[in-house]
C-alpha positions as CSV (number, residue, x, y, z in Angstrom):
1,M,-26.2,-5.6,-13.5
2,L,-28.2,-3.4,-11.1
3,F,-31.6,-5.1,-11.6
4,L,-29.5,-8.0,-10.2
5,I,-28.8,-6.5,-6.4
6,N,-31.1,-7.3,-3.7
7,S,-32.7,-4.3,-1.3
8,N,-30.2,-4.6,1.1
9,K,-27.3,-3.8,-1.2
10,M,-29.2,-1.3,-2.8
11,F,-29.6,0.6,0.4
12,F,-25.7,0.5,0.7
13,L,-25.1,2.0,-2.5
14,F,-27.5,4.9,-2.0
15,I,-25.1,5.4,1.3
16,I,-22.2,5.5,-1.0
17,F,-23.8,8.2,-3.5
18,F,-25.1,10.3,-0.5
19,S,-21.3,9.8,1.5
20,T,-19.9,10.8,-1.8
21,L,-21.7,14.2,-1.9
22,I,-21.5,14.8,1.7
23,S,-17.6,14.5,1.2
24,I,-17.1,16.5,-1.9
25,S,-19.8,19.2,-0.7
26,S,-18.3,20.0,3.0
27,N,-16.9,23.1,3.8
28,S,-14.2,21.5,6.3
29,W,-12.1,19.0,6.6
30,L,-13.7,16.9,9.3
31,G,-16.7,16.8,7.3
32,C,-15.0,15.4,4.5
33,W,-13.4,12.8,7.0
34,I,-16.8,12.0,8.0
35,G,-18.1,11.9,4.6
36,L,-14.9,9.2,3.7
37,E,-15.7,7.2,7.1
38,I,-19.3,7.1,5.9
39,N,-18.6,5.4,2.5
40,L,-16.0,3.5,4.2
41,L,-18.4,1.6,6.4
42,S,-21.0,1.4,3.6
43,F,-18.8,-0.1,1.2
44,I,-18.1,-3.1,3.6
45,P,-21.1,-4.6,3.5
46,L,-21.6,-4.3,-0.1
47,I,-18.3,-6.2,-0.7
48,S,-18.5,-9.2,2.3
49,N,-20.0,-12.1,1.9
50,P,-19.9,-15.2,4.5
51,N,-20.1,-17.6,1.9
52,N,-17.2,-16.4,0.2
53,L,-14.2,-16.8,1.8
54,L,-12.4,-14.4,-0.9
55,N,-15.2,-11.8,-0.2
56,S,-14.3,-11.7,3.2
57,E,-10.3,-11.6,3.0
58,A,-11.2,-8.8,0.4
59,S,-13.3,-6.9,2.7
60,L,-11.1,-7.3,5.6
61,K,-7.9,-5.8,3.5
62,Y,-10.0,-3.1,2.4
63,F,-11.3,-2.0,5.8
64,L,-7.6,-1.9,7.1
65,T,-6.1,0.0,4.3
66,Q,-9.1,2.2,4.7
67,S,-9.0,3.0,8.1
68,I,-5.2,3.3,8.1
69,A,-5.8,6.1,5.6
70,S,-8.2,8.0,7.2
71,I,-6.9,8.0,10.9
72,N,-3.3,9.6,9.3
73,F,-5.8,11.9,7.2
74,L,-8.0,13.0,10.2
75,F,-4.5,13.0,12.1
76,I,-2.7,15.8,10.2
77,V,-5.5,17.9,10.4
78,I,-6.0,18.1,13.7
79,L,-2.7,18.6,14.3
80,N,-2.6,21.3,11.6
81,F,-5.2,23.5,13.4
82,L,-4.4,22.7,17.3
83,I,-0.8,22.5,17.1
84,L,0.8,24.4,13.6
85,K,-2.1,26.8,13.8
86,N,-3.4,26.2,10.1
87,S,-0.5,26.7,8.5
88,F,-1.4,24.5,5.4
89,N,1.8,25.7,3.7
90,N,3.7,23.2,4.6
91,N,4.9,21.4,2.2
92,I,5.7,18.3,4.6
93,T,2.4,18.6,5.6
94,S,0.9,19.0,2.3
95,I,2.5,15.5,1.0
96,L,1.1,14.0,4.1
97,I,-2.6,15.2,2.9
98,N,-2.2,13.9,-0.3
99,S,-0.5,10.7,0.7
100,S,-3.0,9.7,2.9
101,L,-5.8,10.4,-0.2
102,L,-3.7,8.5,-2.5
103,M,-3.9,5.7,-0.2
104,K,-7.5,6.3,-0.6
105,M,-7.9,5.6,-4.1
106,G,-5.4,3.0,-4.6
107,S,-2.7,4.8,-6.3
108,F,1.4,4.7,-6.2
109,P,3.5,4.0,-3.6
110,F,0.2,2.6,-1.7
111,H,-1.1,0.7,-4.6
112,F,-0.5,-2.8,-3.2
113,W,-3.9,-3.8,-1.7
114,F,-5.7,-2.4,-4.7
115,P,-5.0,-5.4,-7.0
116,N,-5.5,-8.1,-3.9
117,V,-8.9,-6.7,-3.0
118,V,-10.1,-6.3,-6.8
119,E,-9.5,-10.4,-7.3
120,G,-11.8,-11.0,-4.4
121,L,-14.4,-9.0,-5.7
122,S,-17.7,-9.4,-8.1
123,W,-17.8,-7.6,-11.3
124,F,-20.5,-5.2,-10.1
125,N,-18.0,-4.5,-6.9
126,C,-14.9,-4.5,-9.5
127,F,-16.1,-1.7,-11.1
128,I,-17.4,0.5,-8.1
129,L,-14.2,0.5,-6.7
130,M,-12.2,1.3,-9.9
131,T,-14.9,4.2,-10.8
132,W,-17.0,6.0,-7.8
133,Q,-14.6,5.3,-4.8
134,K,-12.1,7.5,-6.7
135,I,-14.3,10.5,-6.5
136,S,-14.0,11.4,-2.9
137,P,-10.3,11.4,-2.6
138,M,-9.6,12.6,-6.1
139,I,-11.8,16.1,-5.2
140,L,-10.5,16.3,-2.3
141,L,-7.2,15.8,-3.3
142,S,-7.9,19.0,-6.2
143,Y,-8.4,21.1,-2.6
144,Y,-4.9,21.0,-1.5
145,M,-2.1,19.5,-4.1
146,N,1.4,19.4,-4.0
147,L,2.0,19.2,-7.9
148,K,5.8,18.3,-7.2
149,F,5.2,15.2,-5.4
150,L,2.0,14.7,-7.6
151,F,4.3,14.3,-11.0
152,L,6.5,12.1,-9.7
153,V,3.0,9.9,-8.6
154,M,1.5,10.4,-12.2
155,I,4.6,9.3,-13.2
156,F,5.3,6.1,-11.5
157,N,1.6,5.1,-11.5
158,V,1.3,5.0,-15.2
159,I,5.1,3.0,-15.2
160,I,3.5,0.7,-12.5
161,G,0.2,0.1,-13.9
162,T,1.6,-0.6,-17.3
163,L,4.4,-3.2,-16.2
164,S,2.8,-5.0,-13.5
165,S,0.1,-5.8,-16.2
166,F,2.5,-8.2,-18.0
167,N,1.8,-12.3,-17.6
168,Q,-1.5,-11.0,-15.3
169,T,-3.5,-14.8,-16.1
170,S,-6.6,-13.0,-14.0
171,M,-9.0,-10.5,-16.1
172,R,-9.5,-9.0,-12.5
173,K,-5.8,-7.9,-11.4
174,L,-5.3,-7.3,-14.9
175,M,-8.5,-4.4,-14.9
176,A,-6.8,-3.6,-11.2
177,F,-3.6,-2.7,-12.9
178,S,-4.9,-0.6,-16.0
179,S,-7.2,1.2,-13.2
180,I,-4.0,1.8,-11.4
181,N,-2.5,3.1,-15.1
182,N,-5.3,5.6,-15.7
183,L,-4.9,6.9,-12.4
184,G,-1.8,8.7,-13.6
185,W,-3.9,9.9,-16.4
186,L,-6.9,11.3,-14.0
187,L,-3.9,13.1,-11.6
188,L,-3.0,14.9,-14.5
189,A,-5.8,15.8,-15.9
190,L,-7.0,17.2,-12.3
191,S,-4.0,19.6,-12.3
192,V,-4.8,20.7,-15.3
193,S,-8.8,21.7,-15.3
194,E,-11.5,20.0,-13.3
195,N,-13.5,19.9,-16.9
196,L,-10.7,18.1,-18.3
197,W,-11.1,15.6,-15.3
198,M,-14.5,15.2,-15.5
199,V,-14.6,14.4,-19.1
200,Y,-11.9,11.7,-19.0
201,F,-13.1,10.0,-15.8
202,L,-16.9,9.7,-17.3
203,L,-15.3,8.1,-20.0
204,Y,-13.4,6.0,-18.1
205,S,-16.3,4.6,-16.2
206,L,-18.3,3.9,-19.0
207,F,-15.3,1.8,-20.6
208,I,-15.0,0.1,-17.3
209,F,-19.1,-0.4,-16.9
210,I,-19.2,-1.8,-20.4
211,M,-16.1,-4.3,-19.9
212,C,-17.3,-5.4,-16.4
213,F,-20.6,-6.0,-17.7
214,L,-19.1,-8.3,-20.3
215,F,-17.0,-10.4,-18.1
216,Y,-20.2,-10.8,-16.1
217,I,-22.6,-11.9,-18.6
218,I,-19.6,-14.4,-19.8
219,N,-18.8,-15.1,-16.2
220,I,-15.2,-14.9,-17.1
221,F,-12.5,-14.3,-14.8
222,Y,-9.1,-15.4,-16.1
223,V,-7.6,-14.9,-19.5
224,N,-7.5,-18.6,-20.6
225,Q,-11.4,-18.7,-20.4
226,L,-10.9,-16.0,-23.4
227,F,-9.4,-18.5,-25.2
228,N,-11.4,-21.8,-23.9
229,L,-14.8,-20.3,-24.7
230,N,-16.9,-20.6,-27.9
231,L,-18.0,-17.4,-27.3
232,N,-20.1,-14.9,-30.2
233,F,-18.3,-13.3,-31.9
234,M,-20.1,-9.9,-31.2
235,I,-19.0,-10.1,-27.6
236,K,-15.5,-10.5,-29.0
237,F,-15.7,-7.7,-31.1
238,S,-17.2,-5.7,-28.2
239,I,-14.1,-6.5,-25.6
240,L,-12.2,-5.5,-28.6
241,I,-13.2,-1.9,-29.3
242,N,-13.5,-1.3,-25.5
243,F,-10.2,-2.8,-24.8
244,L,-8.8,-0.6,-27.5
245,S,-11.1,2.6,-26.0
246,L,-9.7,1.8,-22.8
247,G,-6.0,2.2,-24.1
248,G,-6.5,4.9,-25.5
249,L,-6.1,3.7,-29.7
250,P,-6.9,6.3,-32.3
251,P,-9.6,7.0,-33.3
252,F,-11.6,5.5,-30.8
253,L,-13.2,7.6,-28.2
254,G,-10.8,6.9,-25.5
255,F,-8.2,8.9,-27.4
256,F,-9.7,11.9,-27.3
257,P,-9.5,12.9,-23.5
258,K,-5.9,11.5,-23.6
259,W,-5.1,13.3,-26.7
260,M,-6.2,16.9,-24.8
261,I,-3.6,15.9,-21.7
262,I,-0.8,15.5,-24.5
263,N,-1.9,18.7,-26.1
264,Y,-1.5,20.2,-22.8
265,L,2.0,18.6,-22.1
266,I,3.4,19.7,-25.4
267,L,2.6,23.2,-25.0
268,N,3.9,23.7,-21.7
269,N,7.4,22.0,-22.5
270,L,6.5,18.5,-20.8
271,L,8.0,16.4,-23.3
272,V,9.5,13.8,-21.0
273,M,6.8,13.2,-19.1
274,S,4.3,13.7,-22.4
275,F,6.8,10.6,-24.1
276,I,6.6,8.4,-20.5
277,F,2.8,9.1,-21.0
278,V,2.5,7.7,-24.5
279,M,4.9,5.6,-24.3
280,T,2.9,3.5,-21.2
281,S,-0.1,3.9,-23.0
282,L,1.1,2.0,-26.1
283,I,2.8,-1.0,-24.0
284,M,-0.8,-1.3,-22.3
285,L,-2.3,-1.5,-25.9
286,F,0.1,-4.4,-26.6
287,I,-1.2,-5.9,-23.7
288,Y,-4.9,-5.5,-24.6
289,I,-4.1,-6.3,-28.2
290,R,-2.2,-9.5,-27.3
291,I,-5.1,-11.0,-25.1
292,I,-7.9,-10.2,-27.9
293,Y,-5.8,-11.2,-30.5
294,S,-5.4,-14.7,-29.0
295,S,-9.0,-15.1,-27.9
296,F,-9.4,-14.4,-32.1
297,M,-6.9,-16.9,-33.2
298,F,-6.8,-19.3,-30.7
299,Y,-9.6,-22.4,-31.5
300,N,-9.7,-25.4,-29.6
301,I,-12.6,-27.1,-29.8
302,K,-15.7,-25.9,-31.9
303,L,-18.8,-27.5,-30.9
304,K,-22.4,-26.7,-31.4
305,W,-23.4,-27.8,-28.3
306,S,-20.8,-25.7,-26.1
307,K,-21.8,-22.6,-28.3
308,I,-22.6,-20.0,-25.5
309,F,-25.5,-18.0,-26.7
310,I,-26.4,-14.7,-24.5
311,K,-30.2,-13.3,-24.8
312,N,-29.5,-9.8,-23.4
313,N,-31.3,-6.7,-24.8
314,F,-28.5,-4.7,-23.2
315,L,-25.9,-6.0,-25.5
316,I,-27.7,-4.1,-28.7
317,F,-26.6,-1.1,-27.2
318,I,-23.2,-2.1,-26.2
319,N,-22.6,-3.3,-29.9
320,I,-24.1,0.2,-31.0
321,F,-21.8,2.4,-28.5
322,S,-18.7,0.1,-29.4
323,L,-19.4,1.0,-33.4
324,I,-19.9,4.9,-31.8
325,S,-16.7,4.6,-30.2
326,S,-14.9,3.4,-33.4
327,L,-15.8,6.8,-35.2
328,G,-15.8,8.6,-31.4
329,L,-12.3,11.0,-32.4
330,I,-14.6,11.9,-35.7
331,I,-17.5,12.5,-34.1
332,S,-15.7,14.6,-31.1
333,T,-13.5,16.6,-33.6
334,L,-16.5,17.8,-35.2
335,F,-17.8,19.6,-32.2
336,F,-14.6,22.1,-32.2
337,I,-14.3,22.9,-35.5
C-alpha cells in the first residue's frame, strides 16, 4: 500500500509522523496543541480528493470536528493558566480536557463523526485514521486522566461499538465501529500500564493493517462482495483468522492483551466491568463469524472466467502470520513460563 502512494502524499505522511512526535515529546500543553494542529493540517490533504465527493465530504467533516476539539483543548488550557492559576486538580477541568481528547480520537460520546468519515476514505487512509491518529490524543490523555469519567467512557465504548456493528453492510463502517469497541480496551489498557497499552496497540495496529490490506487488494467495500466474488480460499482464510484475532478469540494472538486486561480487572475485583467487556467481545466475535461464515457457505455462480487470482508476494507474509496468529497464545505463554 505504501508503494502506491505518490511523493506528495509521502511528504504529508512524514509530517503526520513528526507532528505526533512533537505532541508526545512536548513539555507544555501549548506544544502539545501545536503538534495536534500540525497533525490535523497534514492529514487533510492526504484524505481530500477533488475528483471524489465522498473524500471531500469526509475531509470537511474531519476538519470541523478536529477543529472544535482543538479549540476546546486550547481554551481549557488557557483558562487554567490565566484565570484558574493552573489549578488542574479541578474535576470539571479534567473532564473537559479529557473530553476534547476523546473527541480527537473518535471515542464515546463524541463518536458520531468517526464512522461517517471512515466511510468516505480509502483503505489506506482508514488504516491511518484508526491507528496512528489515535496515538497523540491517547498519550496526552495518559498525562491527565479522570479515571471515574473514563471508566464510564470505556464501558459505553465497548457497548456502542458492539451494538452499532449489527446489520452493517459497509465494511468500512464495520471496521470503524470495531475500532470504537477496541478503543474501550485501549483506554482501559492505558489506565493500567503504558507497556500494556503499547502491546495492545501494536497488535491491534497489525491486525487492522492486514485487514485493510486484504480489503484493498481485492477491492472490497461492502459485505455482500464477500459473498458474490469468487475469491481465493486462502484470502478468505486469512480474513477469518484476522477477524477472530481482532475479536480476541483464544488461542489467537489477539486474545493475549485482552487476557492480561481481564486478569487485571479480576484481580482488582472489577467483576461487573470485566463481565461487560467479555460479553461485548463475544458479541463482536458473533458478528465477525456470521460474516465470514456466510462468505464461506454462500456460493452463487462459480465460473472459471470469474475466478479472482491475485499475485502479490505480500500475501505470503500475511498467510504465514495468520498461521502464527492461530498458535499465538501458545507461543506467548511460553515466554511467561
